[in-house]
N, C-alpha and C positions, 0 to 999 in steps of 0.2 A: 547515715547510710541505710538503705533498705535492708531489712532482714533477709536471710537466705531464702525463706519461703516466698517472700514478696518478690525477690529477684527472679526466682523460678517462674512465678506467675507472669511477670513482665516479659521474660524471654518467651514463654509459651504464647502470650498474646501477640508478640511481634512475629513469632514463627507462623502463626495462623494468617498473618497479613503479608509479611515479606515474601518476595518472590522466591521460588524454589530453584536453587542453582545446581541441583543434583545432576541434570543432564551434562553440564560442563565438567563435572568430576568423573562421571562414569564412561564417557565416550570421548576419546582423543579426536576422532574425526569430526564429531559434532562441534567440539571446542574450536578446532581449527577453522572450520567453515563459518562458525559464528564470528570469529575474529576477522576473517576475510570479508564477510558480509558487512561488518562495521566499517571497514575501510572503503569498500566499493560504494556503499550507500551514501557516504559523505560526498564522494565524487558525483554520484547521480544527482544529488540535490544541488550541487554547484551548477550543473548543467541545466537542471530544471529552471532555476531562477534566472540563469543567464539567457536562456532561449526566450523566456517571456519578456525580459527587459530588452533584448536585442530586437525582437519583432516590434515592440512598442516604439523603440527608437527609429526603426526603419520605416514604419508606416503611420504611427500616431493613431491607430485605429483599434478600438475595443474588439470589433468583430475579427480583425486580423489576428489579434492575440488569442481570441477564442478559437480561431481556426487551428491553432496548434493542437488543441484537444481533438478536433475532428481528424486531422491527419494521424494523430497518435492512436485514435480509435481504429482507423484503418490498419495501422501497423499491428495493433493488438489482435484484431480479428485474423489477419493473415498469419501472424505468428502462432496463435492458438490452434488454428486449423492445421498449419504446416507441422507444428510440433506434435499434434495428435496422431500424425501418420507414423511416427517412429518412437515416441518418447518412452513407451512401455516395452519396447522390443529390443533396445540396445543398452549398453552400459551407461548408467546415469552420470558417472564421473566424466566420461568422454563428452557427453552432451554439455555438461557444465563448462568444460574447457573450451569447447567450440563457441559457446555463448560469450565467453570473455573476449574471444577474438572479434566477434561481431560488434561488441561494445567498443572495442578499441578502434575499429574502422569508423564508426559513427563519431566518436569523440575526436579522432584525428581530423575528420572532415570539418567539424565545427571549429576546431583550433586553427586549421589552415585558413578558413574563411575569416575568422576574427583577426588573425595576423595580417591578412591581405588588405583589410579595411572593411568597407561596408559590402558584404557579399549579397548576391541576389537572394531574395526572400525564399525562393523555392529550395535553395540549398539547405537553409535552416529547417524548413519543413521536412525535407527528405531525410535529413539526419535524425530529426525527432521521430519520424515514422520508423526508421530503422531501430532506434533505441527501444521504442515501444514494442516492436515485433520481437526483438531478441529478448526483452524483459518477459514477454509472455512465456517463452520457452524456459528461460532461466529460473523464473519463480516457480513454474510447474515442477521442474526437476528437483529444486530444493525442497519443495513440499513433499514430493514423493520419496525423497531420500530420508527425510527426518525420522519416520517411524522405523526404518531399517537400522538406523544408527543408535536409537535410544530405547526402542520398545514401546508398547502400547501404554504401559502404566505411567511412564514419565512424559507421554506426549503432551498433555496440557501444559506442563511446566516448560517443556522445550518450546512450544508455540508462544508462550508468554515471554520467554527469553528472546525469541526472534522479534517479538513486538518491542521489546526494550531497544534492540538495535535499530529497527525501522523508525521508531519514534524518537529515540535519542539522536540519531543522525538527522532526522527531519527537523529537530530542534537546532542542532549545532550547525548543520550544513547550510541551510538558507541564511541564518544569521551571519555566519562568516562570509558567505558568498556575497551578500548585499554590501558589506563593508569592503570586501576585496574588489568588487566591480566598481564601486564608487571611487575608491582611492587609486586603483591600478587600471585594470582593463578586463574586458570579457575574456581575453585569451588566457588569463591566469586561471580563471574558473575552468575553462575547457581543458587546459593543460593538467590541472590537478585531477580532473576526472579521468583522463587518459592514463595517468600514472596509477590511479587507484585500481583500474581494471588489470593492469599489468601485475599488481600485487595480488589480486584475487586469483589470477591465472596461476601464479607460482604457488599459492596456498592449495589450490585444487589439485595440483600435481602431487602433493604429499599425502592425500587421503587414499584409502584403498578403493579398488574397483567396486561398483555396486551394480552387478548384472541383474537382469530381470529374474524374478523368482515366481514360483506358483505354476501357472499353466504353461505347458510347453508349446501350446498352439496360440500364444499371444499374437494377435494380428498386427500387421503393419499396413501402411498405405491408406487409401481412402476408407477401406473397410474398418480400420481401427478407429477412424474419426466417427463413423456412423455408429459403431459399437459403443463408444463413449457417450454420445448423446442419447442413444437408445437406453442406456442404463438409467437415465433420469426419468424415463417414462414411468409414471405411477408412483414415483418416490416424492411425495408431496412435501415432506419435511425438508429435503435438500432443495427442492424447487422454491420453497418458501424462504429459506435463508438467502438464496440467490436474488429473489425478487426484492426482498427487504433491503439488501445492500445496494442493489441497482437503483432503487428509488432514492435512497439517501444520497448516493453519489451524483446522480444526474441532476437532481433539483437542489441539493444542499451543499455543493462544492463550489464556492465562489472564488477560487484561487486565480482564475483568469482576470478577475477584476482588481486584484491586489495592486498591480502597477498603476492603475487608474485611480483607485481609492487613495493610494499613498499621496497623490498630488491633489486630487479634487476634494477629498473629504478631510484629510489630515494635514495637507499643506506641507508635506515633506518630500524626500527624495528616495533614492535607491536603498538606503539603509533601512527605511521603514518597510519597503517591499520585502526585504529579507526577514524582518521581524514578523510581518503578517504571515509569511509562509511558515515560520517557525512556531508561531503561537499555538496552533492545534497540537503540535508535538509536545509542548510543555505539559498540558493536561494528559496527553496520551502516555508520556513517559512516567508521570506520577501514577497513572492508572496501571501501567504495566509492572512497575517495581513493587506495587502493593497488591499484586494479583495472586497472592498466596491462597486466597479464599476461593478462587475459581474452580479448583478441583473438588470442592465440596458442594457445588451447585448442581442440583439434580434436574431442575426445569430449565435446561439450556436454551430451548427454543423461546420460552417466555422472556428470558434474559436478553436475547437478541432483539426482540421487538421493543422492549423498554429502552434499550440502549439506542436504537435507531430514533425513537421519539425524542430522547434526550439530546441526541445530536442535532436534530431539527430545531429544537428549542434554543440551543446555544447559537446556532447560525442565525435564526430570526432575531435574537437579541443583539447579535453583532451588528446587524443592519440597522438597528434602532438607536444606537448609542451616540450617533452624531460624531463630532470631532474629538471626543474623548478617547485618545489612542490607547491608554492603559486599560480602560474599561473594555474597549473593543478586544484587546489582546486577551483579557480575562474570559470574555465570552467564547472566543475561539478555543481557549484552553479547556473550558468545560466541555465543549463539543468534542474536542480531541480525546478527552478521558472517556466519554461515552463510546466513541468509535472504537477505541482499542479493546474495550470489553466485548463489544459486538464481534470484533475480528477474532478474538481468542475463542469464543464459543462457536462461531461459524466454522472456523478451521477445525476445531475439535470434532464437531459433528461430522464434517466431511471425512477427515482422516480415519476416524474410528468406524465408520459405516461402509467404507468403500474397500474392496479387496485390492491387494497390492498390484494385481495384474491390470487393474483399471485406474490405479491411483494417480498416475501421471496424467492421463487424459482428463480425469475429473478435476484434477488440480488446474489443468489448463483452462477448463470451462470456468472454474472458480476465478482464475486470474482474469479471464475475459470479462467477467462481471465486475470484479474488484477494481481492475485497472481501466477497463473500457468505460465504466460508469463515470469516473471523474473526467475522463477526456471528453465524453459526450456532454458532461456537465460544464466543461470549459466553453464549449460551443454554445450551449443553451444559455449560460450566464452572459456571454458576450452579446448574443442576439437580443435577449430581453433588456440588457442594459442599453443597447443601441436604440431599441424601440421605445423604452420608457426612461429609466435611469438606473445607475448602479444600485441605489438603495432599494428600489422596487424589485430588482433582480434578486438581491440577497434575501430580503424579508419574505417574498413570495416563495422562494425556494425552501426556506426553513419551514414554513407552514405546510408546504406540500409534503415534506418529509414526515411530519407528524401525521398528516392525513394518510399517507402511504402506509405507515406502520399499522394504523388502525384498520386499513383495508386488508392488509395481509392477515391480521388477526381474525378478521371477519370471514375471509374467504379460504383461509388455510388453517382451520382449527387444529389440525393434527400437529402443527408447529407449536401451538400453545400447550398441547398435551405432552409433547415429547420430553422424555426423561433419559438421562444418561444410560446407555446400554440398549435402548430400544432400537429396533431396525428403522432405517430411514424411509 
C-alpha cells in the first residue's frame, strides 16, 4: 500500500484535476436545478435525434434535414429578442416555469404527430422552431440565476458542473434515443421528452424566487433589448468569444449529416445515428469531470482560441477516417473535449464581467451565438453536402474552424491578452 504521504500527494493531484462539486453542497436551489436540468436535457436530446431521423424518413433529403437548423435559428433569434424585453425585469423563477410550459406544448405537438402517423413536415419544423425559441429564454435565465445562487468565487465550478450535465446527457440521450427509435417508435422519444419537462417544472416550483437586483430602473420592452446589445459596443473581449464560438459552430458542426453518414459512410442504421450524436459528448464529459484545473487558468481568452482550433482539428479528422466507425467516434470525442473547455471559459468571462442588471440579456445574446451557430451550421452542412459530398462538408468545415480561430487571434488581440479579473 502507498505510504500516508504518498496517498496525500495522490489525493492532492486528483483534487487539482477532479471537478469541484462545492456548488452542489452549498446551494440547495442550485442542486435542485442541476438535477432537474439533467432530467430535461435527456428528453431534449431524445427529441433532437428524433426530429432529424423523422425529417430524413419523410423527405430523404440532406437539405431538408439541414433546414431543421435554419428554422431552429429563426426560433433562437425570435426567442433571444423576445426574452431580452423582460428577462432582467421580472422574477427569474417565474420565467423558468413559463419556459417549461412552452417546452411541453412543443413536445406534445411532436408526440401527437408521431402517434398519428407521418405528419406534415411543416409541423415538425414548427415544433423544432418553438423548442429553439423557448430554449433561448430558458438557457438565458439559467445562466443569469447561477451567480445569484452560488456567488462569484464558485462560478467556474458551477459552470463546469452544468457542462457535466449538458455533455453527460448529450452522451446518454442520443445513444438511448437511437436504440429506442430503432426498436420502438419516434413517439417513445417524444413522450419521454414531454415527461422530462413536467419533471423540470415541478423542480422549479421548489426553488426560491429570484427577483431582479441592482438597478431599480432596469428596462423592459424594446429598450431593454437595445441596451443589451449596446453593452457589447467596444467590449472586444466579449465580442471575440462570441465570434470564435460562432465560427466553430457554423462551420464545424456536422450533426445534420449524421443520419446520412450512418447509411452512406458507415453502412449502418438509426443506432449509429445516436452514437454519432453522442460521440462529442464522450470527450466533453471527460473534459468536464476533469476540469478542476480551469479555475487556475489566468489567460482564459487564449484558452478559448486554442480550444476552438482543437475542435476544428477533431472535426476535420472525423471527415477523413472513412468507414472506420470507432476511429470516427474517437475524433468526435476529441472535438467534444475541446468544446467543453471553450464553453467553460467563455461562460466564465461573460458571467464575471457583466453586471446582474444586464446578465440575463447578455446571456441571451450568448445563447443566440451558442445555439444559433449550430443551427445555421446544420443548414450550411446540408447545403455543402448536397452541392459536393458529406465528406467535403465535414472536412472543409473543420479546416475553416482552425482558420477562424487564427483570424480572431489576429484581429482581436485583446482576447489573447485577457486575464482573469480584467474588464471585458
